[in-house]
C-alpha positions in Angstrom: 103.0 104.2 198.0 105.6 107.0 197.6 109.2 106.0 198.3 110.2 109.3 200.1 108.3 112.4 201.1 110.5 115.4 201.6 108.8 118.1 203.7 110.3 121.5 202.8 111.3 122.9 199.5 114.3 125.0 200.5 117.9 124.2 199.5 118.2 121.2 201.8 115.0 119.5 200.6 115.7 120.2 197.0 119.3 118.9 197.2 117.9 115.8 198.8 115.3 115.3 196.1 118.1 115.6 193.5 120.2 113.0 195.2 117.4 110.6 195.6 116.3 110.9 192.0 119.8 110.1 190.7 119.1 106.6 192.1 115.6 106.3 190.7 113.8 106.9 194.0 110.2 108.2 193.8 110.3 111.6 195.5 107.5 114.1 196.4 108.6 117.4 197.9 105.9 119.2 199.9 106.4 122.9 200.4 104.1 124.9 202.6 104.5 128.2 200.8 102.6 128.7 197.6 105.4 130.8 196.0 109.0 131.6 196.7 109.4 134.4 199.3 112.4 136.1 197.7 114.1 136.4 201.1 117.8 135.7 200.9 119.2 134.8 204.3 121.8 132.4 202.8 124.2 134.4 200.7 126.5 131.9 199.1 128.3 128.6 198.8 131.5 127.8 200.7 134.2 125.7 199.1 132.8 122.4 200.3 129.4 123.1 198.8 131.1 124.3 195.6 132.7 120.8 195.5 129.3 119.2 196.0 127.9 121.1 193.0 130.9 120.2 190.9 130.5 116.5 191.8 127.0 116.5 190.6 127.6 118.5 187.4 125.8 121.6 188.7 128.8 123.9 189.2 128.7 125.7 185.8 125.0 126.6 186.4 126.0 128.3 189.7 129.1 130.0 188.3 127.0 131.5 185.5 124.9 133.5 188.1 127.4 134.0 190.9 130.4 136.0 191.8 133.5 134.1 193.0 135.1 135.1 196.3 138.5 134.0 197.7 138.3 135.1 201.3 139.8 133.1 204.1 138.8 133.2 207.7 135.4 134.9 207.6 135.1 134.2 211.4 133.4 136.9 213.5 133.9 139.6 210.9 137.6 138.8 210.5 138.6 138.0 206.9 142.0 137.3 205.5 143.4 136.2 202.1 142.6 132.6 201.1 145.4 130.5 202.7 147.7 128.3 200.8 147.7 124.5 201.3 143.9 123.9 201.5 142.9 120.4 200.4 140.5 121.4 197.6 140.6 121.9 193.9 138.1 124.7 194.5 139.8 127.3 196.6 136.9 129.8 196.5 133.3 130.4 197.4 130.4 131.6 195.3 128.2 134.6 196.2 124.8 133.1 195.3 121.6 134.6 196.9 119.4 131.9 198.4 116.5 132.4 196.0 118.9 131.7 193.1 120.2 128.6 194.8 116.7 127.4 195.3 115.7 128.1 191.7 118.7 126.2 190.3 118.1 123.2 192.6 114.3 123.3 191.9 115.0 123.2 188.1 117.4 120.3 188.6 115.0 118.3 190.7 112.3 118.7 188.1 114.7 117.6 185.4 115.4 114.4 187.3 111.7 113.7 187.8 111.0 114.8 191.3 107.4 115.9 192.0 107.2 119.3 193.7 104.0 120.4 195.3 103.5 123.9 196.7 100.9 125.0 199.1 101.1 121.7 201.0 101.4 121.9 204.8 102.0 118.8 206.9 99.9 118.9 210.1 100.1 115.3 211.3 102.0 112.1 210.8 102.0 108.5 212.1 104.4 105.8 211.4 105.0 102.1 211.9 107.7 99.7 210.9 106.7 99.8 207.2 105.5 103.3 206.3 104.8 106.9 207.3 101.4 108.6 206.7 101.4 112.4 206.5 98.2 114.4 207.0 98.0 117.7 205.1 96.2 120.8 206.1 93.5 120.2 203.5 92.7 116.9 205.1 94.3 114.7 202.5 96.8 112.0 203.4 100.0 110.7 201.8 101.7 107.4 202.5 105.4 106.9 202.0 108.1 104.4 203.0 110.2 107.2 204.4 109.7 110.9 205.3 112.4 113.5 205.7 111.8 116.8 207.5 113.6 119.7 205.9 111.1 122.2 207.1 113.2 124.7 209.0 114.0 125.6 212.6 110.4 125.5 213.7 110.0 122.1 212.1 106.6 120.5 212.3 108.0 117.2 211.3 110.5 117.3 214.2 107.7 118.1 216.7 105.4 115.4 215.4 108.1 112.8 215.4 108.8 113.5 219.1 112.4 114.5 218.7 113.8 116.7 221.4 115.5 120.0 220.4 117.7 121.1 223.3 119.9 124.1 223.2 120.2 127.7 224.3 117.5 130.4 223.7 118.2 133.7 222.0 119.8 136.4 224.0 120.0 139.0 221.2 118.2 139.5 217.9 119.2 141.1 214.7 117.0 142.7 212.0 117.7 141.8 208.4 115.9 143.1 205.3 116.2 144.3 201.8 115.1 147.9 201.0 116.0 151.1 199.2 117.9 154.0 200.7 117.7 157.7 199.8 121.0 158.7 201.2 124.0 159.0 198.9 126.1 155.8 198.6 129.3 157.6 199.6 127.7 158.9 202.8 126.2 155.4 203.6 129.7 153.8 203.2 131.2 156.4 205.5 128.7 155.9 208.3 128.8 152.1 208.0 132.6 152.1 208.3 132.5 154.3 211.4 129.7 152.2 213.1 131.5 148.9 212.3 134.5 149.9 214.3 132.5 148.9 217.4 129.4 147.2 216.1 129.9 144.3 213.6 126.2 143.3 213.6 125.5 146.2 211.4 125.8 147.0 207.7 124.2 148.3 204.5 125.4 146.3 201.5 124.6 147.7 198.2 123.0 145.2 195.9 122.5 147.5 192.9 119.7 149.9 191.7 119.6 151.7 195.0 118.7 148.5 196.9 120.5 147.5 200.1 120.7 144.5 202.3 120.4 146.0 205.8 121.4 144.4 209.0 121.1 146.1 212.4 120.8 144.9 216.0 117.2 144.7 217.3 116.3 146.5 220.6 115.5 143.3 222.4 114.3 139.7 221.9 110.9 139.2 220.4 109.4 136.0 221.7 107.2 135.4 218.7 109.9 136.4 216.2 107.3 138.4 214.2 108.6 140.1 211.1 109.7 143.7 212.0 108.2 146.8 210.5 110.0 149.3 208.3 109.5 151.8 211.2 111.3 149.4 213.5 114.2 149.3 211.1 114.3 153.1 210.9 114.3 153.5 214.7 117.1 151.0 215.2 119.2 152.5 212.4 118.8 155.9 214.1 119.7 154.5 217.5 122.8 152.6 216.2 124.0 154.9 213.4 122.4 158.3 214.1 120.5 158.2 210.8 118.0 155.9 209.1 119.6 156.6 205.7 116.1 157.4 204.3 115.3 153.7 203.9 112.0 152.9 202.1 110.3 150.5 199.8 111.2 147.2 201.6 111.3 144.0 199.6 111.3 141.8 202.6 112.0 142.2 206.4 112.9 139.6 208.9 114.7 139.0 212.2 116.9 136.3 213.6 118.4 135.5 217.0 121.4 133.8 218.4 119.6 130.7 219.6 121.5 127.5 219.2 119.7 124.2 219.2 120.3 120.7 217.8 118.0 117.7 217.4 118.7 115.0 219.9 118.7 112.5 217.0 118.5 112.9 213.3 116.4 109.7 212.8 113.2 108.6 214.5 112.1 105.3 212.9 111.2 106.1 209.3 111.4 109.9 209.8 114.7 111.7 209.4 115.7 115.4 209.8 118.0 117.6 207.8 119.0 121.2 207.6 117.5 123.7 210.0 115.0 121.1 211.2 118.0 119.3 212.7 120.1 122.3 213.9 119.7 126.1 214.3 122.3 128.7 215.0 123.1 132.3 214.1 124.0 132.9 210.4 127.5 134.3 211.4 130.0 132.8 209.1 127.4 131.9 206.5 127.3 128.2 207.3 123.6 127.4 207.6 122.6 126.8 204.0 125.9 125.0 203.4 125.4 122.8 206.4 121.9 121.8 205.2 123.0 121.1 201.6 125.8 118.9 202.9 123.4 117.0 205.2 121.3 116.2 202.1 124.4 115.1 200.2 125.3 112.7 203.1 121.8 111.3 203.5 120.6 111.0 199.9 122.6 107.9 198.7 122.1 106.1 202.0 118.4 106.5 202.0 118.3 105.5 198.3 120.2 102.4 199.3 117.5 101.5 201.8 114.8 102.0 199.3 116.6 99.9 196.7 117.3 97.1 199.3 121.0 96.9 199.0 122.0 99.0 202.1 124.2 97.1 204.5 123.1 96.9 208.1 123.5 100.2 209.9 124.2 102.3 206.8 121.3 104.7 207.3 122.3 105.2 211.0 125.7 106.6 209.9 123.8 109.7 208.7 123.3 110.6 212.4 126.7 109.5 213.6 128.5 111.4 210.8 126.4 114.6 210.6 125.4 115.2 214.2 129.0 116.0 215.3 129.4 118.3 212.3 126.3 120.2 213.3 127.5 120.4 216.9 130.8 121.8 215.8 129.1 124.5 213.7 126.9 125.4 216.7 130.0 125.8 218.9 131.8 127.9 216.3 128.8 130.3 215.9 128.5 130.6 219.6 132.2 131.6 219.7 131.6 134.1 216.9 128.7 135.8 218.7 130.9 136.3 221.8 133.6 137.9 219.6 130.9 140.1 218.0 129.8 141.5 221.3 130.3 145.1 222.3 131.2 144.6 226.0 134.8 145.5 226.9 135.7 141.8 227.3 134.4 140.9 223.9 136.2 143.8 222.2 139.5 142.8 223.9 139.1 139.2 222.9 138.3 140.2 219.3 141.6 142.2 219.2 143.5 139.1 220.4 141.7 136.9 217.8 142.4 139.4 215.0 146.2 139.2 215.7 146.0 135.4 215.8 144.4 135.4 212.4 147.5 137.0 210.9 149.3 133.6 211.5 149.0 131.5 208.3 148.3 128.3 210.3 145.5 129.9 212.2 143.9 131.3 209.0 144.2 127.9 207.4 142.5 126.2 210.4 139.7 128.8 210.6 139.1 128.7 206.8 138.9 124.9 206.9 136.3 125.1 209.7 134.1 127.7 208.0 134.4 126.3 204.4 133.9 122.7 205.5 137.0 121.5 203.7 138.5 120.0 206.9 135.5 117.7 207.6 136.6 114.1 208.2 134.3 111.3 209.2 135.5 108.6 211.7 135.7 105.4 209.7 138.1 103.8 212.2 141.8 103.4 212.2 143.7 103.9 208.9 145.6 106.4 206.8 144.9 110.1 207.2 143.0 110.2 203.9 140.4 107.7 205.2 137.1 109.4 206.0 138.1 112.7 204.2 136.7 113.8 200.9 139.0 113.3 198.0 139.4 116.6 196.2 138.8 116.7 192.4 142.2 115.3 191.5 143.6 115.6 188.0 143.2 112.5 185.7 145.6 111.8 182.9 144.7 108.6 181.1 142.5 107.9 178.1 138.9 109.2 177.8 138.8 109.9 181.6 141.3 112.8 181.2 140.1 115.7 183.2 139.0 116.0 186.8 137.7 113.3 189.2 134.4 115.0 189.9 133.5 114.9 186.3 133.2 111.1 186.7 130.8 111.2 189.7 127.8 113.1 188.3 125.6 109.9 188.6 125.9 109.7 192.3 127.5 106.2 192.4 130.5 104.9 194.3 133.9 105.0 192.6 137.0 102.8 192.7 139.9 104.9 191.5 142.7 102.4 190.7 146.2 103.3 189.8 147.4 99.7 189.5 144.9 98.4 187.0 144.7 95.1 189.0 141.5 95.7 191.1 137.9 95.3 190.3 134.4 95.8 191.8 132.8 92.7 190.2 129.5 92.0 192.0 129.0 95.7 192.8 128.8 97.0 189.2 125.3 98.4 189.8 126.6 100.5 192.6 130.3 101.3 192.0 132.1 102.5 188.9 135.8 101.6 188.3 138.2 104.2 187.0 141.8 103.1 186.1 144.0 106.1 185.9 147.6 107.0 186.7 146.4 110.0 188.7 149.7 111.7 189.7 148.0 113.7 192.6 147.0 110.5 194.4 149.6 109.1 196.9 147.9 105.7 197.2 147.6 102.7 194.9 143.8 103.0 194.9 140.9 104.5 196.8 137.3 103.6 197.1 135.0 106.6 197.2 131.4 106.7 198.6 128.9 108.5 196.4 129.4 111.6 198.6 133.2 111.6 197.7 134.4 110.5 201.1 137.2 107.9 201.1 135.9 104.6 202.3 139.1 102.6 201.7 142.8 103.4 200.9 145.1 101.0 199.1 148.7 100.7 199.9 150.8 103.8 199.4 153.0 103.8 196.3 155.7 101.2 196.5 154.3 99.5 199.6 152.3 96.8 197.7 155.3 94.6 197.1 156.2 91.0 197.8 154.2 87.7 197.7 150.6 88.1 198.6 150.6 91.9 198.7 148.2 92.2 195.8 145.8 89.7 197.5 145.9 91.7 200.7 145.0 94.8 198.7 142.0 93.0 197.1 140.8 91.6 200.4 140.8 95.0 202.1 138.8 96.4 199.1 136.2 93.6 199.4 135.7 94.3 203.1 135.2 98.0 202.3 132.8 97.3 199.5 130.7 95.1 201.7 130.7 97.6 204.5 129.5 100.5 202.4 127.7 99.0 199.5 126.3 95.7 200.8 126.8 92.1 199.6 128.1 91.5 196.1 125.4 90.8 193.5 
């Protein structure tokens, strides 16, 4: 029997496969398509996803094929300079087309030993308390201990698992495609600048060699969301911009709407949902791909713990309790952006007010934290402000560990970062590494990090752990956190 079946070979499914394989979990990824589409809806990685790649030793692969951008805001077409004071060692994003992201993650999953099968469509599934059986379109069946649906907004897995998908239907649609244009680049730039004064759901972005990424509002809402034709693009360009720019030779054509939906629950027995299978929203702000990758990063180590048998009670259910609110927040933010992008007088007036607010550094910092994911904090209960946040890749200063924190987390294990040299994780050595370092950027005596980098426990602040019994209290709090997140010792 397979440990985990991952249905869907996009960025979410491939990131999950990588995370599971770090822990030795047997993973089979089933992808319906026989070959990559080449479509690039996701255009890059925000700062939080850049952190994820660094934490797993993948960042240099992405930097080698990506351009860095340091733009703050990015909310409803409003962009500002990257604000000061963001809690990250990676104050930038990476412009990485989705096909490149998928290729890099596919290569890494194969390196780690995941099995990737193309042309495999799941058409049925049944589960009991011990396993899930998936039926494929060719009549074959696969049995697994767990199954994760990463198969997109029209998820077959979600439907077969009986998970409700409430939300709001699309009210507008937008055409998106990649094609060549015969018009001179200078003229294209001039027309685009004029149109975008009133219509922000429009643009021709030059991608080199005469090829453009074209976005233009659709005439209405297509119920079946069938791919548009080149002639439909030409007609809409003429209607919105007064010219079709001589577009021709399309590479791919698609449409998307402003529908917002979220799975009622991210787990149904031994079936879990991640990425667009769990939530759909407009791509405004570029959060969709990032949200899915971060779902996988949260889920991977928890599901691996279940497979390995050391997961404490309720650990896997924290995937829903932590990620469902994050998905709901992204949906709310994209709804707000779509309102700001409207062309009605009220929307235009509101956008003007918002643009002036964005000039305030605190507002820019808040919006940048929302879009980049840097401000995400999970609720671990009462405690210091650092509890539940991701610890940035702080600078290390002692011995062979000198460098940055994320360089010590490539294996996907928990980490005790101890400034005192008096703590240990004896009994949890198979799950938690210990790093003793002076770490001048850390304002606490020690922190316990989960495999996803979120702070599970904070020791006393510097100078607070004094007096009789203070050290024992520190160790007792650490033991409780280790048991809560990593199960019983030994």
